[in-house]
N, C-alpha and C positions, 0 to 999 in steps of 0.2 A: 555440558555441551561446549565445545570449542567454538570460537567466533567463526561464522560462515557467511557467505554472501552469494546472491543469485542475481544475475542481470539478464534481461531479455527484452525483445522488442514487443510493442503493444500496438495493435491496429484495430480500430473500430471501422467497419465498412461504411458506417453512416457519416463519417467525418471527412476524411481526406484519403489521398492515396499514399501519404507518407506515414511511416511508423514512428511512434514515440519510443523512448527508452525508459525502462523501469529497473531500478536497483532496489533490492531488498537485502538488508543486513541483519543477521541474528547475532546478538551479543550476549555473552554471559552477564548475568545480573544476580546479586545475592538472593533475590526473591524468585528467580526463574530465568526467563529469557526476555531481553529487550529487542523489539523489532523496529527497525528504521526503514522508512520507505522514501525514495527519491524518484520522482517521475519527471522526465525532461524531454526536450526536442519536440515540442508541440508546433503544429503548423501555424497557429495564430493564438492571440490572447483569448478569444472566445472559446476555442477548443480547450485551452489550458484551464480556463475558469470552470467549464463544464465538468472536466475531470476532477478538479479540486472539490467541487460540490459532491460528486460521486464518491470520492475517497472519504470525505468527512462523514457521509452517510454510512458507508461500508464499515469504516473503522469505529464509528459510534456504536453500530450494532455489534461488532466484535467485542468492544469494551463491555457492553451490557451482558453479552453471552458469557464472557469470562467471569465477570462479577457474579452472575447467577450461578455458574458452575462452582465457583469457589465457595459460595454460601451453602451449596448443597452437600459439600464434602464433609 
């Protein structure tokens, strides 16, 4: 896979009227694909911190899922 990137706005109706910006980059890696995520333009620190907590939970679940899938192969 060649390096690819995706950027888009992100808005949760419960937080603010402004959208944040999310960048996702997919990079070639010897063992597969490396995914880098950068989320920016939050309305305030509280919203940023809440999103950081959500991302940690989401990515933690993804990490466990991938590890389990790899063990099953």
